[in-house]
Wavefront OBJ file of the C-alpha trace (Angstrom):
o trace
v -111.053 -56.750 194.862
v -107.771 -55.641 196.594
v -104.717 -53.947 195.111
v -102.641 -56.922 195.311
v -105.285 -59.131 193.407
v -105.676 -56.818 190.709
v -101.624 -56.793 190.248
v -102.134 -60.947 189.645
v -104.929 -60.463 187.355
v -103.365 -57.988 185.467
v -100.434 -60.514 184.943
v -103.050 -63.311 184.442
v -104.941 -61.412 181.482
v -101.221 -62.073 179.510
v -101.989 -66.280 180.159
v -105.392 -66.055 178.982
v -104.126 -64.196 175.862
v -101.539 -67.081 175.197
v -98.631 -64.916 175.646
v -97.214 -66.917 178.398
v -93.281 -65.261 177.763
v -94.771 -61.656 178.749
v -96.770 -63.421 181.535
v -93.486 -65.010 183.101
v -91.879 -62.173 182.451
v -94.352 -59.666 184.267
v -94.506 -62.304 187.753
v -90.875 -62.198 187.459
v -90.779 -58.512 188.267
v -93.956 -58.922 190.804
v -91.506 -61.254 192.852
v -88.680 -58.947 192.813
v -90.789 -56.184 194.229
v -93.363 -58.475 196.423
v -91.651 -61.727 197.612
v -93.819 -62.420 200.132
v -97.050 -62.454 197.781
v -96.735 -66.516 197.201
v -99.435 -66.253 194.137
v -97.035 -64.488 191.997
v -94.777 -67.992 192.348
v -97.268 -69.785 191.510
v -98.442 -68.123 188.354
v -94.868 -67.766 187.414
v -94.667 -71.652 187.447
v -97.751 -71.778 186.132
v -96.673 -70.321 182.870
v -93.476 -71.964 183.091
v -95.227 -74.976 182.807
v -97.717 -74.218 179.590
v -93.834 -73.324 178.086
v -93.174 -76.601 178.428
v -90.519 -75.739 180.933
v -92.266 -78.533 183.551
v -88.677 -78.880 185.900
v -88.306 -75.119 185.834
v -92.185 -75.071 187.228
v -91.778 -77.311 189.941
v -88.807 -75.717 191.034
v -90.467 -72.047 191.224
v -93.416 -73.844 193.225
v -90.305 -75.053 195.332
v -88.928 -71.953 196.365
v -92.186 -70.489 196.843
v -92.579 -73.010 199.352
v -89.501 -72.496 201.068
v -89.878 -69.679 203.506
v -92.586 -71.377 205.344
v -92.495 -71.344 208.407
v -94.586 -73.940 209.807
v -96.635 -76.948 208.116
v -99.777 -75.043 208.515
v -98.493 -72.541 206.140
v -97.454 -74.956 203.581
v -100.873 -76.500 203.911
v -102.244 -72.842 203.039
v -100.073 -72.169 200.030
v -100.780 -75.878 198.994
v -104.326 -75.483 198.849
v -103.553 -71.833 197.118
v -101.179 -73.530 194.370
v -103.755 -76.136 193.843
v -106.706 -73.736 193.049
v -104.220 -71.958 190.520
v -103.589 -75.006 188.538
v -107.011 -76.614 188.496
v -108.527 -73.556 187.154
v -106.288 -73.387 184.650
v -106.622 -76.930 183.842
v -110.549 -76.361 183.712
v -109.978 -73.283 181.360
v -107.659 -75.355 179.221
v -110.069 -78.110 178.583
v -113.116 -75.584 177.894
v -110.375 -74.620 175.136
v -110.112 -78.401 174.015
v -106.174 -78.335 175.033
v -106.637 -81.456 176.876
v -103.134 -82.627 176.335
v -101.780 -79.319 178.277
v -104.748 -79.866 180.880
v -103.577 -83.535 181.557
v -100.101 -82.383 182.002
v -101.184 -79.472 184.458
v -102.834 -82.053 186.439
v -100.360 -84.401 187.123
v -98.129 -82.038 188.802
v -101.435 -80.858 190.830
v -101.820 -84.638 191.529
v -98.017 -84.690 192.666
v -98.855 -81.365 194.860
v -102.048 -82.834 196.073
v -102.492 -86.722 195.426
v -105.669 -87.109 197.445
v -107.627 -84.394 195.584
v -110.285 -86.757 194.409
v -111.860 -84.760 191.961
v -108.298 -84.123 190.187
v -107.870 -87.408 190.208
v -111.308 -88.467 188.265
v -110.546 -85.623 185.819
v -106.547 -86.954 185.226
v -108.388 -90.474 184.436
v -111.144 -88.879 182.047
v -108.663 -87.201 179.974
v -106.511 -90.049 180.246
v -109.389 -92.140 178.518
v -110.018 -88.798 176.038
v -106.610 -88.854 175.075
v -106.234 -92.647 174.555
v -103.025 -92.745 177.056
v -105.105 -95.202 179.665
v -102.874 -98.026 180.197
v -102.270 -100.684 183.103
v -98.921 -98.281 184.421
v -100.939 -95.030 184.676
v -103.983 -96.856 185.999
v -101.696 -98.222 188.719
v -100.062 -94.548 189.375
v -103.753 -93.186 189.686
v -104.667 -95.584 192.547
v -107.929 -93.882 192.048
v -110.681 -97.077 192.619
v -109.043 -97.127 196.109
v -109.372 -93.608 196.541
v -112.752 -93.566 196.057
v -113.293 -96.685 198.449
v -111.595 -94.324 201.089
v -113.522 -91.478 200.842
v -116.112 -90.884 203.999
v -117.649 -88.053 202.688
v -119.105 -88.306 199.480
v -120.406 -84.822 199.242
v -116.730 -83.969 198.374
v -116.764 -85.250 194.955
v -118.208 -83.435 192.330
v -120.961 -84.980 190.799
v -120.948 -83.403 187.729
v -117.620 -84.854 187.307
v -119.007 -88.338 188.315
v -121.358 -88.020 184.767
v -118.778 -86.761 182.583
v -116.511 -89.558 183.499
v -119.094 -92.289 183.671
v -120.213 -91.375 179.969
v -116.960 -91.727 179.087
v -115.799 -95.019 180.874
v -119.000 -96.327 179.399
v -117.792 -95.401 175.497
v -113.859 -96.880 176.609
v -114.592 -100.396 176.223
v -116.737 -103.093 177.892
v -113.862 -105.217 178.266
v -111.905 -103.212 181.236
v -111.650 -104.757 184.040
v -112.736 -101.564 186.397
v -115.491 -100.431 185.034
v -118.195 -102.533 186.986
v -116.202 -101.626 190.169
v -116.637 -97.770 189.083
v -120.317 -98.093 188.430
v -120.769 -99.530 191.162
v -119.151 -96.838 193.414
v -120.801 -93.696 191.484
v -123.672 -95.400 191.991
v -122.990 -95.183 195.666
v -122.018 -91.796 195.560
v -125.002 -90.356 193.158
v -127.516 -92.144 195.744
v -125.567 -90.668 199.074
v -125.578 -87.239 196.961
v -129.467 -87.416 196.285
v -128.631 -85.339 192.816
v -128.539 -86.004 189.378
v -129.492 -89.596 189.850
v -131.768 -88.723 187.077
v -128.573 -87.999 184.654
v -126.557 -90.406 185.949
v -129.066 -93.153 185.113
v -129.553 -91.693 181.784
v -126.324 -91.802 180.915
v -125.439 -95.532 182.319
v -128.702 -96.785 180.182
v -127.276 -94.814 176.954
v -123.881 -96.713 177.330
v -125.252 -99.773 177.924
v -127.693 -99.358 174.833
v -124.146 -98.795 173.170
v -122.785 -101.921 174.705
v -125.044 -103.970 173.670
v -125.677 -102.777 170.085
v -122.538 -101.825 168.708
v -120.191 -103.991 171.034
v -122.652 -107.081 171.298
v -121.792 -107.381 175.262
v -125.172 -108.234 176.576
v -123.709 -110.337 179.479
v -121.777 -107.359 180.589
v -124.439 -105.094 179.972
v -126.775 -106.621 182.273
v -123.975 -106.708 185.239
v -124.023 -102.759 185.044
v -127.353 -102.744 184.758
v -128.173 -104.780 187.759
v -125.674 -102.679 189.715
v -127.770 -99.450 188.540
v -130.918 -100.957 189.414
v -130.942 -100.525 192.897
v -130.856 -96.816 192.546
v -134.369 -96.847 190.605
v -136.053 -100.248 190.798
v -139.182 -99.448 189.520
v -137.571 -97.287 185.797
v -139.111 -98.355 183.249
v -135.945 -97.852 180.845
v -133.700 -99.613 183.226
v -136.224 -102.439 183.518
v -136.553 -102.662 179.794
v -132.622 -103.176 178.993
v -132.256 -105.010 181.344
v -134.344 -107.556 180.689
v -133.374 -107.531 176.905
v -129.921 -107.821 177.942
v -130.749 -110.772 179.744
v -132.839 -112.169 176.958
v -129.343 -111.805 174.245
v -126.531 -112.868 176.992
v -129.330 -116.409 177.418
v -129.866 -115.556 180.652
v -133.698 -116.523 179.842
v -135.563 -117.235 182.528
v -134.259 -113.780 184.446
v -135.216 -111.693 181.083
v -138.828 -113.213 181.663
v -138.837 -112.260 185.067
v -137.427 -108.740 184.540
v -140.300 -108.183 181.892
v -142.871 -109.217 184.139
v -141.513 -106.753 186.702
v -141.349 -104.071 184.054
v -145.581 -105.069 183.283
v -145.790 -104.536 187.040
v -144.567 -101.221 187.205
v -146.122 -99.524 183.618
v -148.850 -97.316 183.715
v -150.156 -95.990 180.937
v -150.985 -97.747 178.154
v -148.059 -96.913 175.883
v -146.072 -98.139 178.746
v -147.969 -101.249 179.108
v -147.561 -102.401 175.075
v -144.292 -102.241 175.165
v -143.782 -104.181 178.492
v -145.907 -106.704 176.961
v -143.887 -106.784 173.999
v -140.498 -106.998 176.097
v -142.533 -109.967 177.625
v -143.306 -111.385 174.485
v -139.498 -111.216 173.441
v -138.409 -112.883 176.402
v -141.253 -116.082 176.402
v -140.517 -116.480 172.679
v -137.054 -116.609 172.758
v -136.390 -118.971 174.957
v -139.311 -121.566 173.949
v -141.318 -123.859 176.074
v -143.532 -120.810 177.154
v -146.366 -121.325 174.292
v -149.218 -120.910 176.518
v -148.203 -117.797 178.569
v -146.662 -116.130 175.126
v -150.052 -117.076 173.592
v -151.847 -115.272 176.348
v -149.562 -112.177 176.077
v -149.829 -111.974 172.280
v -153.658 -111.882 173.276
v -153.699 -109.069 175.579
v -150.825 -106.712 173.832
v -153.752 -107.260 170.637
v -155.962 -105.649 173.145
v -153.458 -102.872 174.478
v -152.476 -102.176 171.312
v -156.174 -101.639 170.159
v -157.658 -99.466 173.220
v -153.994 -97.443 172.761
v -154.825 -96.529 168.942
v -158.587 -95.600 170.411
v -157.324 -93.627 172.905
v -154.549 -91.676 170.691
v -152.808 -89.828 173.139
v -150.051 -87.203 172.448
v -146.703 -88.643 173.428
v -144.162 -86.480 174.789
v -141.316 -89.048 174.948
v -139.648 -90.250 171.544
v -138.492 -93.428 173.197
v -141.856 -94.578 174.340
v -143.049 -93.454 170.300
v -139.604 -95.460 168.892
v -140.498 -98.517 171.019
v -144.568 -98.334 169.708
v -142.868 -99.028 165.986
v -142.494 -102.628 166.772
v -144.379 -103.126 169.300
v -146.416 -105.486 167.151
v -143.200 -107.405 165.872
v -144.176 -111.045 167.022
v -148.005 -111.221 165.577
v -147.138 -112.655 162.406
v -145.305 -115.654 164.431
v -148.495 -116.401 166.120
v -151.386 -115.773 163.459
v -151.892 -116.071 159.926
v -154.287 -113.204 159.541
v -153.037 -110.473 157.651
v -156.327 -109.115 156.591
v -157.126 -108.495 160.549
v -153.689 -107.760 161.896
v -152.473 -105.025 158.743
v -154.911 -102.385 159.550
v -154.588 -102.640 163.144
v -150.410 -102.476 162.114
v -151.285 -99.065 159.773
v -153.115 -97.524 162.285
v -150.449 -97.632 164.876
v -148.389 -96.484 162.343
v -150.734 -93.615 162.061
v -150.695 -92.562 165.468
v -146.839 -93.534 165.938
v -146.749 -91.005 162.544
v -149.002 -88.080 164.057
v -146.347 -88.225 167.310
v -143.479 -87.829 165.215
v -145.188 -84.996 163.426
v -145.541 -83.022 166.866
v -142.616 -84.285 168.297
v -139.830 -83.673 165.407
v -142.025 -81.029 163.705
v -139.218 -78.586 163.628
v -136.871 -81.340 161.444
v -140.006 -82.126 159.484
v -140.445 -78.609 158.409
v -137.092 -78.534 157.496
v -136.555 -82.129 155.429
v -139.476 -83.613 154.672
v -140.359 -84.410 151.020
v -137.094 -82.813 149.933
v -137.049 -81.634 146.490
v -133.949 -82.645 144.223
v -132.489 -79.536 142.357
v -132.661 -82.277 139.706
v -135.572 -83.660 138.294
v -135.087 -84.975 135.030
v -136.356 -88.429 134.468
v -132.705 -90.048 132.622
v -130.399 -88.620 135.536
v -128.313 -90.698 137.365
v -130.427 -91.415 140.271
v -128.739 -91.132 143.913
v -130.120 -94.367 145.867
v -129.488 -94.587 149.614
v -130.171 -97.937 151.479
v -130.324 -97.147 155.442
v -129.742 -100.184 157.623
v -128.269 -101.484 160.815
v -127.919 -104.685 159.590
v -125.204 -104.178 156.495
v -123.171 -106.727 158.153
v -122.813 -110.451 158.719
v -126.610 -110.582 159.070
v -129.322 -111.647 156.849
v -129.966 -108.256 155.286
v -126.176 -108.313 154.680
v -125.889 -111.355 152.943
v -128.884 -110.975 150.628
v -128.333 -107.307 150.065
v -124.649 -107.959 148.997
v -125.408 -108.840 145.903
v -127.493 -105.670 144.686
v -124.760 -103.552 145.948
v -122.114 -105.651 143.923
v -124.387 -105.608 140.429
v -125.565 -101.805 140.494
v -125.131 -100.223 137.514
v -122.531 -96.918 138.773
v -123.109 -95.335 135.321
v -127.069 -94.633 135.869
v -126.991 -94.720 140.081
v -125.251 -93.626 142.750
v -125.013 -95.877 145.949
v -125.123 -94.281 149.208
v -125.014 -96.928 152.320
v -126.683 -95.145 155.914
v -125.206 -97.555 158.301
v -127.095 -97.319 161.572
v -125.237 -98.712 164.871
v -122.349 -100.302 163.087
v -120.353 -103.101 165.235
v -116.639 -103.336 165.968
v -116.810 -106.846 165.193
v -118.152 -107.309 161.764
v -115.483 -109.431 160.228
v -115.139 -107.261 157.394
v -118.660 -107.150 155.739
v -119.787 -103.899 156.600
v -116.430 -102.231 155.417
v -117.391 -104.079 152.270
v -120.282 -101.826 151.937
v -118.551 -98.828 152.590
v -116.534 -99.593 149.391
v -119.176 -100.481 147.361
v -120.862 -97.570 148.437
v -120.473 -94.383 145.995
v -120.859 -92.515 150.161
v -121.137 -94.424 153.379
v -121.957 -93.097 156.705
v -122.344 -95.138 160.110
v -124.535 -93.627 162.915
v -124.791 -94.378 166.968
v -127.642 -93.971 169.160
v -129.548 -90.906 169.133
v -128.269 -89.898 165.589
v -131.354 -89.828 163.936
v -131.847 -86.460 163.105
v -128.539 -86.305 161.456
v -129.114 -89.130 159.779
v -131.845 -86.772 158.114
v -129.768 -83.801 157.378
v -127.268 -86.015 155.947
v -129.908 -87.528 153.340
v -131.063 -84.458 152.579
v -127.771 -82.651 151.693
v -126.587 -85.383 149.418
v -130.382 -85.032 147.339
v -131.088 -89.232 148.051
v -133.613 -89.460 145.260
v -135.253 -93.124 146.493
v -134.537 -93.785 150.326
v -134.920 -97.931 150.546
v -134.872 -99.200 153.637
v -133.754 -102.706 154.472
v -134.869 -103.193 158.263
v -138.802 -102.201 158.073
v -140.525 -103.452 161.686
v -136.972 -104.851 163.006
v -134.905 -102.190 163.934
v -136.897 -98.577 165.307
v -134.498 -95.846 164.832
v -134.857 -96.221 160.559
v -138.903 -96.294 160.996
v -138.497 -92.842 162.753
v -136.165 -91.569 160.078
v -138.729 -92.676 157.656
v -141.339 -91.036 159.425
v -139.879 -88.029 159.169
v -139.175 -88.532 155.102
v -136.218 -86.996 153.880
v -136.233 -88.753 150.273
v -138.989 -87.612 147.739
v -139.501 -91.558 147.271
v -139.120 -94.123 149.609
v -139.270 -97.893 149.453
v -139.249 -100.790 152.071
v -137.407 -104.008 150.795
v -136.386 -107.117 152.937
v -137.063 -106.761 156.805
v -139.787 -107.860 158.447
v -142.809 -107.510 156.612
v -143.890 -103.298 155.584
v -144.013 -100.836 158.371
v -147.524 -99.619 157.487
v -145.922 -96.354 157.533
v -148.104 -93.429 154.853
v -144.625 -91.799 154.377
v -143.247 -94.892 152.866
v -144.458 -95.202 149.174
v -143.806 -99.071 148.213
v -142.983 -102.225 149.266
v -140.930 -104.434 146.718
v -142.522 -107.844 146.415
v -143.085 -110.153 143.927
v -146.224 -112.639 142.897
v -145.414 -115.323 144.907
v -145.435 -113.651 148.763
v -148.183 -111.411 148.989
v -151.730 -112.982 147.671
v -153.281 -110.758 144.818
v -155.754 -109.083 147.367
v -152.548 -107.984 149.278
v -153.005 -104.408 148.798
v -156.467 -104.304 150.247
v -155.030 -104.063 153.613
v -151.340 -102.808 152.904
v -150.783 -99.172 153.589
v -148.253 -98.883 151.247
v -148.359 -99.468 147.459
v -147.090 -102.725 146.784
v -144.489 -103.077 143.984
v -144.253 -106.745 142.583
v -140.986 -107.330 140.458
v -141.834 -109.856 137.860
v -140.124 -113.108 139.055
v -138.762 -112.847 142.434
v -138.273 -109.617 144.874
v -135.120 -111.428 146.185
v -131.891 -113.356 144.411
v -128.338 -114.158 145.523
v -125.620 -115.440 143.474
v -124.698 -117.998 146.381
v -123.482 -118.413 149.701
v -120.182 -118.998 151.112
v -119.794 -122.598 152.873
v -116.799 -124.304 155.441
v -115.921 -127.858 155.839
v -118.952 -129.493 157.920
v -118.416 -130.188 161.621
v -121.619 -132.389 162.264
v -121.265 -136.128 161.716
v -123.621 -138.885 162.236
v -121.580 -140.714 163.966
v -121.097 -138.143 166.763
v -125.203 -138.145 167.243
v -125.138 -141.594 167.220
v -127.494 -141.795 163.973
v -126.701 -144.555 161.368
v -126.016 -144.062 157.763
v -129.551 -145.217 156.672
v -131.655 -143.365 159.405
v -133.384 -140.374 157.959
v -132.390 -136.946 159.283
v -135.074 -134.023 159.117
v -133.419 -130.375 160.574
v -135.185 -127.583 161.908
v -132.901 -124.453 161.642
v -135.006 -121.618 163.224
v -134.765 -119.636 166.200
v -136.667 -119.902 169.341
v -139.131 -117.216 167.982
v -140.523 -118.852 165.085
v -141.354 -122.643 166.972
v -145.342 -122.328 167.104
v -146.788 -125.324 168.994
v -149.024 -126.566 166.830
v -147.217 -126.529 163.599
v -143.888 -128.013 165.841
v -146.730 -130.829 166.312
v -147.015 -131.823 162.283
v -143.297 -132.454 162.345
v -143.318 -134.198 165.301
v -146.463 -136.207 163.849
v -143.893 -136.312 160.278
v -141.087 -137.812 162.689
v -143.680 -140.648 164.132
v -144.780 -141.651 160.172
v -141.498 -142.505 159.309
v -139.394 -145.025 160.792
v -135.628 -144.827 161.712
v -135.873 -140.730 161.393
v -134.414 -138.185 163.500
v -135.436 -134.480 164.123
v -132.333 -132.049 164.745
v -133.082 -128.987 166.118
v -131.066 -125.947 165.819
v -131.371 -121.867 166.858
v -130.912 -119.610 169.710
v -133.666 -120.554 172.403
v -133.104 -121.415 176.080
v -131.374 -125.527 175.799
v -133.326 -126.522 178.928
v -137.042 -125.138 177.994
v -136.580 -126.325 173.903
v -136.064 -129.775 175.175
v -138.677 -129.671 177.842
v -141.346 -127.954 174.647
v -140.346 -131.245 172.436
v -140.367 -133.457 174.769
v -144.258 -132.529 175.708
v -144.941 -133.245 172.269
v -142.944 -135.850 171.695
v -145.142 -137.660 174.583
v -148.629 -136.948 173.191
v -147.387 -138.078 170.009
v -145.712 -141.428 171.504
v -142.819 -140.605 169.803
v -139.124 -141.582 171.434
v -137.595 -138.317 172.687
v -134.244 -139.950 171.879
v -134.814 -139.521 168.408
v -134.483 -135.526 168.812
v -131.135 -134.083 168.771
v -130.453 -130.310 169.890
v -127.896 -128.809 168.333
v -125.512 -126.120 169.613
v -125.281 -122.724 167.879
v -122.583 -123.160 165.002
v -119.201 -120.918 165.245
v -120.065 -119.115 161.959
v -122.994 -119.225 159.461
v -120.708 -120.622 156.446
v -120.147 -124.068 159.014
v -123.821 -123.604 159.665
v -124.466 -123.904 155.710
v -121.647 -126.801 155.547
v -123.489 -128.814 158.085
v -126.737 -128.559 156.224
v -125.529 -131.351 154.482
v -125.845 -133.590 157.115
v -130.035 -133.076 156.494
v -131.890 -135.380 154.124
v -134.999 -132.906 154.699
v -135.255 -129.819 155.855
v -138.593 -128.937 157.856
v -139.723 -125.086 157.006
v -141.567 -123.053 160.135
v -145.330 -121.751 160.221
v -146.795 -119.344 160.429
v -143.443 -117.704 160.060
v -141.501 -119.722 157.407
v -137.495 -119.076 156.783
v -136.033 -116.519 154.512
v -132.052 -116.478 154.507
v -132.239 -120.168 156.137
v -134.655 -121.112 153.189
v -132.049 -119.898 150.762
v -129.489 -121.378 152.426
v -131.422 -124.745 152.043
v -131.949 -124.093 148.504
v -128.597 -123.464 147.963
v -127.110 -126.581 149.469
v -129.942 -128.442 147.236
v -131.817 -130.164 150.176
v -135.119 -130.814 149.963
v -137.743 -128.675 152.033
v -141.128 -128.801 153.123
v -142.956 -125.902 153.703
v -146.500 -124.786 154.462
v -147.822 -121.777 152.410
v -150.036 -119.185 154.314
v -151.491 -115.591 153.360
v -148.899 -113.302 154.945
v -145.645 -112.345 153.929
v -144.082 -114.248 156.284
v -145.753 -117.333 155.862
v -145.429 -116.934 152.079
v -141.170 -116.481 151.678
v -140.396 -120.498 151.355
v -143.083 -120.920 148.556
v -141.575 -117.895 146.566
v -138.294 -118.699 146.772
v -139.290 -122.753 146.136
v -141.279 -121.468 143.111
v -138.446 -119.149 142.020
v -135.726 -122.053 142.586
v -137.546 -124.081 140.214
v -139.448 -127.021 142.397
v -142.745 -127.415 143.672
v -142.190 -130.666 145.584
v -142.562 -129.858 149.528
v -145.122 -127.379 149.129
v -147.829 -127.607 150.934
v -151.105 -125.629 151.617
v -152.529 -127.666 154.490
v -151.574 -128.792 157.801
v -152.344 -132.454 156.160
v -150.652 -131.548 153.262
v -147.339 -130.704 155.044
v -147.135 -133.953 157.112
v -147.944 -135.576 153.490
v -144.514 -134.387 151.976
v -142.681 -134.943 154.852
v -143.496 -138.636 155.160
v -142.928 -138.670 151.199
v -139.801 -137.361 150.514
v -138.446 -139.179 154.023
v -139.713 -142.383 152.711
v -138.691 -142.067 149.197
v -134.908 -141.617 148.014
v -135.144 -141.432 144.810
v -137.557 -138.157 145.338
v -134.930 -136.122 147.483
v -132.326 -136.685 144.729
v -134.988 -135.866 142.271
v -135.536 -132.523 144.110
v -131.732 -132.161 144.890
v -131.389 -132.657 141.141
v -133.769 -129.917 140.183
v -132.233 -127.684 142.641
v -128.630 -128.148 141.397
v -129.814 -127.569 137.630
v -131.650 -124.295 138.969
v -128.905 -122.760 139.499
v -127.609 -122.361 135.767
v -130.707 -120.304 135.127
v -133.439 -119.789 137.947
v -134.489 -116.513 139.088
v -133.438 -116.911 142.803
v -129.731 -117.277 141.895
v -129.115 -114.679 139.591
v -128.383 -111.589 141.378
v -127.190 -109.735 138.213
v -130.858 -110.119 136.934
v -132.477 -109.770 139.684
v -130.795 -106.068 140.169
v -131.361 -104.834 136.953
v -135.139 -105.553 138.065
v -134.966 -103.523 140.834
v -132.618 -100.816 138.765
v -135.866 -100.663 136.459
v -138.179 -100.441 139.239
v -136.178 -97.644 140.645
v -136.425 -95.372 137.395
v -140.084 -96.402 136.754
v -140.709 -94.929 140.860
v -138.597 -91.930 139.573
v -140.493 -90.966 136.176
v -143.672 -91.260 138.256
v -142.770 -89.094 140.690
v -141.280 -86.344 138.490
v -144.698 -86.660 136.987
v -146.718 -86.120 138.947
v -144.624 -83.091 139.865
l 1 2 3 4 5 6 7 8 9 10 11 12 13 14 15 16 17 18 19 20 21 22 23 24 25 26 27 28 29 30 31 32 33 34 35 36 37 38 39 40 41 42 43 44 45 46 47 48 49 50 51 52 53 54 55 56 57 58 59 60 61 62 63 64 65 66 67 68 69 70 71 72 73 74 75 76 77 78 79 80 81 82 83 84 85 86 87 88 89 90 91 92 93 94 95 96 97 98 99 100 101 102 103 104 105 106 107 108 109 110 111 112 113 114 115 116 117 118 119 120 121 122 123 124 125 126 127 128 129 130 131 132 133 134 135 136 137 138 139 140 141 142 143 144 145 146 147 148 149 150 151 152 153 154 155 156 157 158 159 160 161 162 163 164 165 166 167 168 169 170 171 172 173 174 175 176 177 178 179 180 181 182 183 184 185 186 187 188 189 190 191 192 193 194 195 196 197 198 199 200 201 202 203 204 205 206 207 208 209 210 211 212 213 214 215 216 217 218 219 220 221 222 223 224 225 226 227 228 229 230 231 232 233 234 235 236 237 238 239 240 241 242 243 244 245 246 247 248 249 250 251 252 253 254 255 256 257 258 259 260 261 262 263 264 265 266 267 268 269 270 271 272 273 274 275 276 277 278 279 280 281 282 283 284 285 286 287 288 289 290 291 292 293 294 295 296 297 298 299 300 301 302 303 304 305 306 307 308 309 310 311 312 313 314 315 316 317 318 319 320 321 322 323 324 325 326 327 328 329 330 331 332 333 334 335 336 337 338 339 340 341 342 343 344 345 346 347 348 349 350 351 352 353 354 355 356 357 358 359 360 361 362 363 364 365 366 367 368 369 370 371 372 373 374 375 376 377 378 379 380 381 382 383 384 385 386 387 388 389 390 391 392 393 394 395 396 397 398 399 400 401 402 403 404 405 406 407 408 409 410 411 412 413 414 415 416 417 418 419 420 421 422 423 424 425 426 427 428 429 430 431 432 433 434 435 436 437 438 439 440 441 442 443 444 445 446 447 448 449 450 451 452 453 454 455 456 457 458 459 460 461 462 463 464 465 466 467 468 469 470 471 472 473 474 475 476 477 478 479 480 481 482 483 484 485 486 487 488 489 490 491 492 493 494 495 496 497 498 499 500 501 502 503 504 505 506 507 508 509 510 511 512 513 514 515 516 517 518 519 520 521 522 523 524 525 526 527 528 529 530 531 532 533 534 535 536 537 538 539 540 541 542 543 544 545 546 547 548 549 550 551 552 553 554 555 556 557 558 559 560 561 562 563 564 565 566 567 568 569 570 571 572 573 574 575 576 577 578 579 580 581 582 583 584 585 586 587 588 589 590 591 592 593 594 595 596 597 598 599 600 601 602 603 604 605 606 607 608 609 610 611 612 613 614 615 616 617 618 619 620 621 622 623 624 625 626 627 628 629 630 631 632 633 634 635 636 637 638 639 640 641 642 643 644 645 646 647 648 649 650 651 652 653 654 655 656 657 658 659 660 661 662 663 664 665 666 667 668 669 670 671 672 673 674 675 676 677 678 679 680 681 682 683 684 685 686 687 688 689 690 691 692 693 694 695 696 697 698 699 700 701 702 703 704 705 706 707 708 709 710 711 712 713 714 715 716 717 718 719 720 721 722 723 724 725 726 727 728 729 730 731 732 733 734 735 736 737 738 739 740 741
């Protein structure tokens, strides 16, 4: 270091120390002593800028430039000043002084307007400071500058990663995000570095856009841009297929899932790839034969995976296995065969979680509460990604409403809360003694918080419907863990109890359940009612006469089992002047083809089928149920919330009872609502009940009257009594735990 540099460094130390005035005095004296050393001007201006004297700073730099002999000298000094400002801006960013860093970069921008890295940093800071608006966006002219660059290597690759992450978190509605992703993808691909990191950031951002912001079409557009950079990448293909499916681009979702299978190598990859294809096929409706072949292949793959029992070193792959048997109950009603396979798969997942998460498990598994008194106030934690406008939210809210706050403290752990929930999420937060919200990749934070809260009983409301909660329950941060609602029990050995009743699970169910079944005395679910809006469906608009019989199927495409759908069409065939209304998320064209083929087989006019759009709100959907004379339930996967809504609207329902949890929901709810009419134990009885209720108006009126009377005292409609039974169960679980210790 030469003598001049040492002197500048001495003054710069005052800046480092934050003594900007002393630094300014130092550089003023230095200019008097060595006016030819321009660094003194640059640092004096910087000192003034750091003190908020922006005009004085600019004037100082201008004076320093004033003695230039030619343009070449000005260019050298400009680069020198730019370097000083750039380094200070970076230092201020490291100090989290983002506003000051942004201010410095605006002066750097005026000095060197084509410095693309500074433009990117300025843009990134504006996002973080929430000062990005149309006016500033226009000033930056960033996209045009990026497009004009011929040498991508001058762009800081790490800065691209940083800006990409922040812009994806900004909003999916920003009109320039797609343009940015397109340019950034080209830059990263050209530089041939940080490709893996860039891919990870974009995919993680897309997951947030899909799960939290519910902008699946936008997510698919982003992934389409990203895909050429790694056309065989499993994560991109998985998220792209799912985004297509959830934005109703069903055919693209199916084709992308098939590519995912094509590029799968390990058994683990093949399992979740086939799960993705199953989801695409089932969501669409109309691909029954292919879906059936795929579920058989999936069963073979899972059995082979269990036999291989591999060590899986990727947490994402483990998580995907948690839900890889999600669709099995939609195809078959064979719990004695399927549940043991589910249990074995969960044991494999748990083995790998215990390897992958061994450090956090050592700290937080089987937390011992400091207070183990039997009669203490119990801390109940509810964990779910669906404490919002969702079936889980509509049902569980009554438990939150009626909980005895003198004997129970209620904690809620919300996974991936959405940003457009119309208030129910906030309601759950208000009804909780403490409430927390978590995004992606925060499972360990959830575990730590549950431990710190000293939760006595952790209640899982998601089960196999969402993998994030399952991983947390596998770690087991609470001494007692319980599954309620969700999609049947998960099969994890770290979950102690599964809440049921005497109807929803047969007597021998414990033979094939890993969790201990805790049967409530009457019903495992109860609500005080549902909000109902004004109907928007009219018979005349559907070209259906007042004397016609209307059957209604309200389930999503997932639940349209070919054989059972044939029974529904057989009912229509046997009831003259009857119509079948079909509503639920699915591919409209594929759904019509699905029913057209059945109608042709049964000899029924396809004009007797009416395909309805999704209603604007659930309250309108419930109101529109009143158009139905009879609602036809699905099998082997019954309705749950849809059944509750149908019974609440006092409409006759026909259901077939099976062996598995998913095939007995409607049966249990009907029994607890006070009716038996419509409960079938075979295909023949299902058709008989459907025909009988369609032809016998008096029978329909009798069922409706019973449902109306049942609202006064039936267990299904008594949320407060149900809550007391749940609380009694919690207390007994706690006593068992204390006695065992």
